[in-house]
N, C-alpha and C positions, 0 to 999 in steps of 0.2 A: 504494500500500500504506500502510495506517495506521501511524502512529508514536505512541509513548506517552512523555510526559515524566513521570518519576517522581522525586519529591523526598522526602527524609527530613530532618526538621527537629527541632532542639531549640531551642525558643524560650526566651530568657533575659529579654526585656523585652516582656511581653504588650501593654502599651499602645502601644509603638512599632510592634510587629508588626502591630497593627490597621491602621496606615497602609498597609502592604504588602498586607494582605488586602483593603483597599478598592480598590486599584489593579490588582492582578493579574488579576481576572476580565475586565476590559475588554481587557487585553492578550491574553489567551487567546482571547476571542471574536473580536477583530479579526483574528487569524491563522487563524480557522476552527476553533479548538479548543473543547473542552468538558471540564469537570471530570467525572471518573468517581468520584474519591475526593477528599475534602477534609477531612482530620481523621478522626474516627471511631475506634471501638474496634479494637484490634489484639490478636492472639493469636499468639505464637510457636509454630510447629508443629515446627520443627527448627532446630538450631544455637543460637548464643548472641547473635544480633542482637536488640537491644531498642530498636526504633524509638520515638521519642517522638511524632512526628506524621508521617503519610504523606499525600502528595498525588499523584494520578495524573490527568493530562490527556491526552485523545486528540486527535490532529490528523490531517487527511486524508493527509498525507505527511511524510516525514522533513524535506523542505525547508521545509514550513510550520512544523514544530516549531522548527527552527533559526531561521527568520525571526521567530517569536514571541520567542525568547530575545534576538535581536539588535535587536528593535524599539525605537523611541523610547519607546513606552508601557511596555514591560517594563524598560527601563533606568531609567526614573523609579521604578518599583515597587522595583527592586533598590536604588536609592539610598535610598529610605525604609526599607528593611529593614536597611541597614548598622548593625551594632551591636546589633540586636534578637535575634540568634540565637547560641547557643553553637556550633551547627554547622548547616550547610545543604548537603546533598549532593544533586545533581541530575544525572540522566542522561536521554538520549533513546534509545529502542530501537525498532527497526522491528518491526512485527507481521507476522503471517502472514495 
């Protein structure tokens, strides 16, 4: 069953964040994932959530998504992201 990694991000240092953006696609691909959403326009339909930046990646399984997060490649990307965001919220959810 597919799993989706969803991240909501508020970037505070765009130049430093570019280092993360350069590394994260390789980590996602290596774990069998693909981007479905990477930035783009948002519109709030209900509630008071005001996301700054949304990212959604699809993986073949929950285990593959967790393996992506724990991978050496993504740990390097996370290290490059440190200090570049005001907030970075990420979840993984299993699809149907």
